[in-house]
C-alpha positions in Angstrom: 18.3 10.4 -17.2 16.3 13.4 -15.4 17.5 16.5 -15.8 20.8 18.1 -14.4 19.1 20.3 -11.9 16.7 17.7 -10.8 19.4 15.1 -10.4 21.3 17.6 -8.3 18.8 18.1 -6.2 18.2 14.4 -5.5 21.9 14.1 -4.6 21.7 17.0 -2.2 18.8 15.7 -0.4 20.5 12.1 -0.2 24.0 13.8 1.2 24.6 13.5 4.9 23.7 17.0 5.7 20.4 15.8 5.3 20.1 12.1 6.2 20.8 10.0 9.3 22.1 6.6 8.1 21.2 3.4 9.3 23.1 0.6 7.4 22.4 1.2 3.9 19.0 2.9 4.4 18.8 6.6 5.7 16.2 8.2 7.2 15.8 11.7 4.8 15.0 14.6 7.2 14.4 17.3 4.9 11.9 15.1 3.1 10.9 14.2 6.7 9.8 17.4 7.7 7.9 18.1 4.2 5.7 15.2 4.9 5.1 16.0 8.5 4.3 19.6 7.7 1.9 18.7 4.9 0.2 16.3 7.5 -0.4 18.8 10.7 -0.9 22.1 8.6 -4.4 20.6 7.9 -5.5 21.1 11.3 -5.8 24.9 10.8 -8.8 24.4 8.4 -9.9 25.0 5.1 -7.2 27.5 3.7 -4.5 25.2 5.2 -6.2 22.3 3.3 -6.3 24.2 0.3 -2.7 25.2 0.6 -1.6 21.5 0.8 -3.4 20.3 -2.2 -2.1 23.6 -4.2 1.4 22.5 -3.3 1.1 18.9 -4.1 0.1 20.2 -7.6 2.9 22.3 -8.3 5.2 20.0 -6.4 4.0 17.2 -9.1 4.9 19.5 -11.8 8.4 20.3 -10.7 10.1 16.9 -11.4 9.6 13.3 -12.1 10.3 11.7 -8.5 8.3 14.7 -7.0 5.2 13.9 -9.3 5.2 10.3 -7.8 5.7 11.7 -4.3 2.9 14.1 -4.6 0.6 11.2 -5.7 1.4 9.2 -2.7 1.2 12.2 -0.3 -2.3 12.9 -1.8 -3.3 9.5 -1.2 -2.0 10.2 2.6 -3.9 13.3 2.9 -7.1 11.7 1.2 -6.9 8.9 3.9 -6.5 11.3 7.1 -8.5 11.1 10.4 -11.4 13.4 9.7 -11.9 14.2 13.5 -8.3 15.6 13.5 -7.9 17.0 10.4 -9.8 19.3 8.0 -10.4 17.9 4.6 -12.4 19.9 1.7 -15.6 18.5 0.3 -14.0 19.0 -3.3 -11.2 16.8 -2.7 -12.5 14.3 -5.3 -12.1 16.8 -8.2 -8.6 17.8 -6.5 -7.5 14.4 -6.7 -8.3 14.0 -10.4 -6.3 17.2 -10.8 -3.4 16.1 -9.0 -3.6 12.7 -10.8 -3.3 14.6 -14.2 -0.6 16.9 -13.4 1.4 14.2 -12.0 1.0 12.0 -14.9 1.4 14.9 -17.3 4.8 15.6 -15.6 6.0 11.7 -15.9 4.9 11.6 -19.5 6.7 14.7 -20.5 9.8 13.6 -19.2 9.5 10.0 -20.7 8.9 11.8 -24.1 11.5 14.3 -23.4 14.3 12.0 -22.7 13.1 9.5 -25.2 13.3 6.8 -22.8 12.8 3.0 -24.5 9.5 1.1 -23.9 10.4 -0.8 -20.8 9.5 -4.4 -20.3 6.5 -4.2 -18.6 4.8 -2.1 -20.7 3.5 -4.0 -23.3 2.2 -6.6 -21.0 0.4 -3.7 -19.1 -1.0 -2.4 -22.5 -2.5 -6.0 -23.3 -4.2 -6.0 -19.9 -5.9 -2.7 -19.8 -7.1 -3.8 -23.7 -8.6 -6.7 -22.3 -10.3 -4.8 -19.4 -11.8 -2.4 -22.0 -12.9 -4.9 -24.2 -14.7 -7.3 -21.4 -16.5 -4.2 -19.9 -17.6 -3.2 -23.5 -19.3 -6.4 -23.7 -20.2 -7.1 -19.9 -20.5 -3.9 -18.2 -23.9 -2.7 -16.7 -22.3 0.8 -16.3 -20.2 1.2 -19.3 -19.1 4.8 -18.5 -18.0 4.1 -15.0 -16.4 0.8 -15.8 -14.3 2.8 -18.8 -13.5 5.7 -16.4 -12.2 3.3 -13.7 -10.2 1.4 -16.3 -8.8 4.5 -17.5 -8.0 6.0 -13.9 -6.1 2.6 -13.1 -4.3 3.0 -16.1 -2.9 6.6 -15.6 -2.3 6.1 -12.0 -0.2 2.7 -12.5 1.6 4.3 -15.3 2.4 7.5 -13.4 3.9 5.6 -10.4 5.5 2.9 -12.1 6.9 5.0 -14.8 7.8 7.7 -12.3 9.9 5.3 -10.4 11.5 3.8 -13.5 12.5 7.6 -14.7 13.9 8.7 -11.2 15.5 5.3 -11.0 18.5 7.5 -9.5 16.4 8.6 -6.6 16.6 6.5 -3.2 13.1 5.3 -3.3 13.9 3.0 -0.3 15.2 5.9 1.8 11.9 7.9 0.8 9.9 5.0 1.7 11.4 4.5 5.3 11.0 8.3 6.1 7.7 8.3 4.9 6.7 5.2 7.1 8.5 6.9 10.3 6.5 9.9 9.9 3.5 8.6 9.5 3.8 6.4 12.5 5.5 8.6 14.9 2.5 11.2 13.9 -0.1 8.9 14.9 1.7 7.4 17.9 0.4 10.3 20.5 -3.3 9.6 19.6 -2.9 6.2 21.0 -4.0 7.6 24.6 -6.5 9.7 22.9 -10.3 8.9 21.8 -9.3 10.7 18.4 -7.2 8.0 17.7 -9.7 5.3 17.8 -12.8 4.6 15.6 -15.7 4.0 18.1 -16.3 0.5 18.3 -13.4 -0.7 16.2 -9.6 0.1 16.9 -6.5 2.1 16.6 -6.4 4.2 13.5 -3.8 7.0 14.4 -3.8 9.6 11.7 -5.7 7.7 9.4 -9.3 7.4 8.7 -9.9 4.1 9.4 -8.5 1.0 11.5 -8.4 -1.4 8.3 -6.4 1.7 6.6 -3.9 2.0 9.3 -3.5 -2.2 9.4 -3.2 -2.2 5.5 -0.9 0.8 5.6 1.6 -0.6 8.2 1.6 -4.2 7.3 4.0 -3.3 4.3 6.8 -1.8 6.6 6.1 -4.4 9.3 7.1 -7.3 7.0 10.1 -5.1 5.7 11.4 -4.4 9.3 11.1 -8.3 10.2 13.4 -9.0 7.4 15.8 -6.4 7.7 16.5 -7.4 11.6 18.8 -10.1 10.2 20.6 -8.2 7.5 21.9 -5.1 9.3 25.3 -5.6 10.9 25.3 -2.4 13.5 23.8 -2.2 16.6 22.3 0.9 15.8 20.4 -0.4 12.8 19.2 -3.6 14.7 18.0 -1.2 17.3 16.2 0.9 15.2 14.6 -1.8 13.5 13.4 -3.9 16.4 12.0 -1.0 17.9 10.3 0.1 15.1 8.7 -3.5 14.2 7.7 -4.0 18.0 6.0 -0.8 18.0 4.0 -1.1 14.8 3.0 -4.6 15.4 1.6 -3.6 18.8 -0.3 -0.6 17.0 -1.6 -3.1 14.4 -3.0 -5.0 17.1 -4.6 -2.3 18.8 -6.3 -1.3 15.5 -7.5 -4.6 15.5 -7.1 -4.8 11.9 -6.9 -8.4 10.5 -5.8 -7.7 7.2 -2.7 -6.1 8.6 -1.9 -9.1 10.7 -2.9 -11.5 8.3 -0.9 -9.7 5.5 2.3 -9.4 7.8 2.0 -13.2 8.6 1.4 -14.2 5.3 4.4 -12.2 3.6 7.0 -13.2 6.0 6.0 -16.9 5.9 6.0 -16.9 2.1 9.4 -15.6 2.0 11.1 -18.1 4.7 9.2 -20.8 2.9 10.5 -19.8 -0.3 13.9 -19.3 1.2 13.7 -22.9 2.8 12.8 -24.7 -0.3 15.6 -22.7 -2.3 18.1 -23.6 0.6 18.9 -20.0 1.3 20.8 -19.7 5.1 18.7 -16.4 6.0 16.6 -17.5 8.9 19.5 -17.9 11.2 20.8 -14.5 11.0 17.4 -13.1 12.9 17.8 -15.7 16.0 21.5 -16.2 16.6 22.7 -12.7 17.0 22.8 -11.4 20.6 20.3 -8.7 20.2 17.9 -10.6 18.0 17.9 -13.0 20.9 17.4 -10.2 23.6 14.3 -9.0 21.6 12.8 -12.3 21.5 13.3 -13.1 25.4 11.5 -9.4 25.8 8.4 -10.3 23.6 8.4 -13.2 25.4 8.6 -11.5 28.9 5.8 -9.3 27.8 3.7 -12.2 26.4 3.9 -13.8 29.8 3.2 -11.2 32.2 0.4 -10.0 30.1 -0.8 -13.1 28.6 -4.5 -12.7 29.4 -4.9 -9.1 28.2 -3.0 -10.1 24.9 -4.9 -13.4 24.4 -8.3 -11.5 24.6 -7.2 -8.6 22.3 -5.8 -11.2 19.8 -9.0 -13.5 20.2 -11.4 -10.4 19.7 -9.4 -9.5 16.8 -9.4 -12.5 15.0 -13.1 -13.4 15.4 -14.0 -9.7 14.7 -16.5 -9.5 17.4 -17.9 -12.8 17.5 -16.6 -14.1 20.8 -19.8 -14.3 22.6 -21.2 -16.4 19.8 -18.3 -18.6 20.1 -18.3 -19.1 23.6 -22.0 -19.9 23.4 -21.6 -22.4 20.9 -23.4 -20.7 17.9 -20.5 -20.4 15.4 -16.8 -21.9 15.3 -13.7 -19.8 15.0 -13.7 -20.3 11.0 -17.2 -19.3 10.6 -16.2 -16.1 12.8 -13.0 -15.5 10.8 -14.8 -15.6 7.6 -18.1 -13.8 8.7 -17.0 -10.2 7.7 -15.8 -11.1 4.3 -18.9 -13.4 3.2 -21.0 -10.4 2.7 -18.7 -9.5 0.1 -17.3 -12.8 -1.4 -20.8 -14.6 -1.8 -22.5 -11.8 -3.9 -19.4 -11.6 -5.9 -19.1 -15.4 -6.3 -22.6 -15.5 -7.4 -22.3 -12.8 -9.8 -19.1 -14.9 -11.4 -21.1 -18.1 -11.8 -23.7 -16.0 -13.8 -20.8 -14.3 -15.9 -17.8 -16.7 -15.7 -15.8 -15.4 -18.7 -16.0 -12.0 -18.9 -17.7 -10.7 -15.3 -20.1 -7.9 -14.9 -17.8 -5.1 -15.8 -14.9 -3.4 -14.1 -15.3 -1.6 -10.9 -18.8 -2.5 -10.5 -20.7 -3.1 -7.3 -22.3 -6.8 -6.8 -25.8 -5.1 -6.4 -26.5 -2.5 -9.2 -29.4 -1.3 -6.7 -27.1 -0.1 -4.1 -24.5 1.2 -6.5 -23.9 5.0 -6.1 -22.7 7.2 -8.8 -21.5 11.0 -8.0 -21.3 12.9 -11.0 -19.7 16.3 -11.8 -21.6 18.0 -14.8 -22.8 14.6 -15.8 -19.6 12.9 -15.8 -19.0 10.0 -13.4 -16.0 11.0 -10.8 -16.8 8.7 -7.9 -18.6 5.5 -7.7 -17.3 3.8 -4.3 -17.6 0.1 -4.1 -15.9 -2.5 -1.4 -14.6 -5.8 -2.1 -12.4 -7.4 0.3 -10.9 -10.6 -1.4 -9.0 -9.8 -4.6 -9.6 -12.7 -6.5 -13.2 -13.1 -5.9 -13.7 -9.3 -6.9 -11.5 -10.0 -10.3 -13.6 -13.0 -11.2 -16.8 -11.2 -10.7 -15.6 -8.0 -12.3 -13.6 -9.4 -15.3 -14.1 -13.1 -15.3 -11.5 -16.1 -15.9 -10.2 -14.1 -18.8 -9.5 -10.9 -17.0 -8.5 -12.6 -13.9 -5.8 -14.9 -16.1 -4.4 -11.8 -17.9 -4.0 -10.1 -14.5 -2.0 -12.9 -12.9 0.1 -13.2 -16.0 1.0 -9.5 -15.6 1.6 -9.6 -12.0 3.7 -12.9 -12.4 6.3 -10.9 -14.5 6.9 -8.5 -11.2 7.0 -11.7 -9.1 9.7 -13.3 -11.3 12.0 -10.5 -11.1 11.7 -10.5 -7.4 12.4 -14.1 -7.0 15.1 -14.1 -9.6 17.0 -11.2 -8.6 15.5 -9.3 -5.3 17.2 -9.9 -1.6 14.7 -10.6 1.0 13.7 -6.9 1.9 12.5 -6.4 -1.6 10.8 -9.8 -1.4 9.1 -8.7 1.7 7.8 -5.4 0.3 6.5 -7.4 -2.8 5.1 -10.0 -0.8 3.2 -7.6 1.6 2.0 -5.2 -1.0 0.1 -8.2 -2.6 -1.1 -9.9 0.4 -2.9 -6.9 1.5 -5.3 -7.2 -1.3 -6.3 -10.4 0.2 -8.3 -8.4 2.8 -8.6 -4.9 1.6 -8.5 -4.9 -2.3 -6.4 -1.9 -3.3 -4.8 -2.4 -6.8 -7.0 -0.8 -8.8 -7.7 1.9 -6.6 -5.9 5.3 -8.3 -7.5 7.5 -5.9 -7.0 5.8 -2.7 -4.2 3.3 -1.6 -3.5 1.9 -5.1 -0.5 4.2 -5.9 0.9 3.5 -2.6 0.8 -0.2 -3.1 2.4 0.1 -6.5 5.0 2.4 -5.4 6.1 -0.4 -3.0 6.0 -3.1 -5.6 8.0 -0.7 -8.1 10.3 0.2 -5.7 11.3 -3.5 -5.0 11.5 -4.3 -8.6 13.4 -1.3 -9.4 15.9 -2.5 -6.7 16.3 -5.7 -7.8 16.7 -5.0 -11.3 19.5 -2.3 -10.8 21.1 -5.1 -8.7 21.4 -7.2 -11.9 21.6 -5.1 -14.6 22.4 -1.9 -13.2 19.5 -0.3 -15.2 16.0 1.1 -14.7 12.5 -0.9 -14.0 
């Protein structure tokens, strides 16, 4: 149990004074104001950015749930549009400091309140030990692999244990607030060139259209499943408006990962529901407001079919439209063309090192692997790998991949057994975004955001069944 002061603050924030209730999920106005201020203050330059990072570090030390929030907001600040917001060159060191301060506070509370070892911790420890062992035997940059494993372990522990320790906090409400504020903040930029990456698509307040698509794929899947659940007109209207707006913005971003992750997540959930004979599909289609929404979408598609078709075709083929029309490649080749440059080298490395891989967190080509150091200590070693399974097989081999699948299976099992459709959507979309933009093992980027969504889904499912934490 978190301290009395922290619990009281949490309860006050969740009171009607600070929230606008939409069915069982509320928008937290105070948190929304804080998030918006932390975003927009960065337009004022270097001093403002220093203030933001100093605030996040201090905020992370003031409570368990605030430590998790600080990590997520740190990811957001790091991922913001560089043309609109100022970011410090020393941001890497500040992100490390934030990670350590957040983890310190969460570890302190875990020990202080003598919380027991949770069910996922032993499995996670085994997985991390396997990663260390495989990298020790195979890595061509041992220090980098060990650093990345350690950073991932710390980041994962901070987020998931932090959510567990603050299980009384309304994380669903905070996530909703976070999504809405980030979306509305970027909405005005849809008519400005600043909101677009030249030659790519819409990115809002984020630094890249792909980041935008990955970020909003998760709320898209959740909002789709929420339309049928909520009974009030206000709730349905809110989710329909948000869903249509976000889906349009993802299409404008031309982020295939965002679109495909949403489709795969929702399709998987409903297929499972049909297999398990759960009568949930009809809720979305037979209610009057849902019918109106469907008709509105059909009318939009009818009147703007050519524009939508051209945009969708260009998005799917990722700029290879002319090559398809000339007969130089088919649609399937165009779809995978932008990923083969990552998948093929990964697969070739896997075939050379099938059991243990080449080392955790390493580039496919050692000659093109740049490692940034601070007083001789590697602090940055950026790599880009799209498909999670080819990346895992390359870096950790069959052994590491099997242990990861076993580890993630226990989270999936909890959701399938106890989670409702919204929690299933939260988990499924968080997994599927890694099929195009792997982020599970990126503690300094979108990793904490993805694991927060997974942790919240599992927490809600277990609380419903056992009235206990994660």
